[in-house]
Every structure is written in C-alpha cells, then in structure tokens.
C-alpha positions in Angstrom: 23.3 19.2 -10.0 22.5 15.9 -7.6 21.2 12.8 -9.2 17.7 12.1 -8.1 17.0 8.8 -6.6 14.5 6.2 -8.0 13.6 2.8 -6.3 12.4 -0.4 -7.5 10.0 -1.8 -4.8 8.5 -5.2 -5.1 6.0 -6.4 -2.2 3.2 -8.9 -1.6 -0.3 -7.7 -1.7 -3.6 -10.0 -1.8 -1.5 -13.0 -3.4 -0.1 -10.8 -6.2 3.5 -9.4 -6.4 3.5 -5.5 -7.1 6.6 -3.9 -8.6 6.8 -0.3 -8.5 9.0 2.7 -8.7 9.4 5.6 -6.0 11.6 8.6 -5.5 11.4 8.5 -1.7 11.5 5.3 0.4 11.6 5.9 4.2 11.1 3.6 7.4 7.7 4.8 8.5 6.7 6.5 12.0 4.7 3.4 12.6 7.0 0.5 13.6 7.2 -2.0 11.1 6.2 -0.1 8.2 7.8 1.3 4.8 6.7 4.8 3.2 6.7 5.0 -0.3 6.1 8.5 -1.8 6.5 10.4 -5.1 5.3 7.1 -7.1 6.5 7.3 -10.8 4.6 5.9 -13.9 5.1 6.2 -17.5 3.4 9.4 -18.5 3.5 8.8 -22.2 0.2 9.0 -24.1 1.0 6.7 -26.9 -1.1 4.0 -28.2 0.9 1.1 -27.0 -0.3 0.6 -23.2 0.8 -1.8 -21.1 -2.4 -3.0 -19.0 -0.7 -4.2 -16.0 1.0 -0.6 -15.6 -2.2 0.9 -16.5 -3.9 -1.0 -13.6 -1.5 0.3 -11.2 -1.8 3.8 -12.3 -5.5 3.4 -11.6 -5.0 1.9 -8.5 -2.4 4.6 -7.1 -4.0 7.2 -8.7 -4.1 10.3 -6.3 -2.2 8.6 -4.1 0.7 11.0 -2.2 2.3 8.1 -0.2 1.7 4.4 0.3 2.4 2.8 3.5 3.4 -1.1 3.0 4.0 -3.4 6.3 7.6 -4.5 6.1 7.1 -8.0 6.2 5.3 -7.6 2.9 8.5 -5.9 1.2 10.5 -8.5 -0.9 13.2 -6.3 -2.1 14.1 -2.7 -2.8 16.7 -1.8 -5.3 18.0 1.7 -6.3 18.0 1.9 -10.0 19.4 4.2 -12.7 16.3 4.4 -14.9 12.7 3.3 -14.4 11.2 0.0 -16.1 7.8 -1.2 -16.3 5.7 -1.0 -13.4 3.5 -4.4 -12.9 1.7 -6.8 -10.9 2.5 -10.5 -11.1 0.5 -13.5 -9.9 2.1 -15.8 -7.5 2.2 -19.4 -9.3 2.5 -22.5 -7.8 2.1 -23.2 -4.0 4.5 -20.4 -3.2 2.7 -18.1 0.0 3.9 -15.3 1.8 5.2 -16.8 5.3 3.4 -15.1 7.9 5.7 -13.7 10.6 5.3 -11.2 13.5 7.3 -8.2 13.3 7.5 -7.7 17.2 7.1 -10.5 19.9 6.7 -9.1 23.2 8.6 -11.3 25.9 7.0 -13.0 28.6 7.8 -11.9 31.9 6.3 -13.8 35.1 5.6 -11.5 38.2 
C-alpha cells in the first residue's frame, strides 16, 4: 500500500496569507501557475468549530481544483498529517513584491 501525499500550501491572496492542504499539487498547463486539487478540510461535525477553517471551507466549497499564480506561492511542504487550514492577515508594512514571471528579451531589428 502506498502512502497518500499531503501538501500544505501557503500563498498570498488579497493582502492575506492562506494556508490550505491538498492531495495533489502540480505545475499548471498555463506557464507560471500552480494547480491544487483534492483540497482537504476537517470533516468533523463537532460543536467546536474553527471560524477561519469554516470560512475556507465555504470559499472553496464545490471547487475541484484551484489555480494559483506561481509568484503568489510562499511555500509548499509535504506533510504527514493535516493541520488547521487558516487565513492570516498580513501585519505591518509587509506586502507581496510584484515581479514578472516572464520578461521577454528586447531585440532590435
């Protein structure tokens, strides 16, 4: 029996840092994009509910895969077990540095 892979992915989205878990992470067919599929959330129906994870569950409800620009990815880790998915505000004067993924070379003819 092979072990299933599980990845923790952190990325920027609208001045927030998202941390979600996915079973499949691949380079997208579109250059400069990463595809996350088989998103994993807590399926327990207990009374103690994490509001941050519930917001993510609602936001990604019905999503089979999400495509994220490569320059928005902070980190991708393969993990042994799932933690809590969360959204964190970026505090202070920290912002994502905009950078082009591809810059064509200039040729003079």
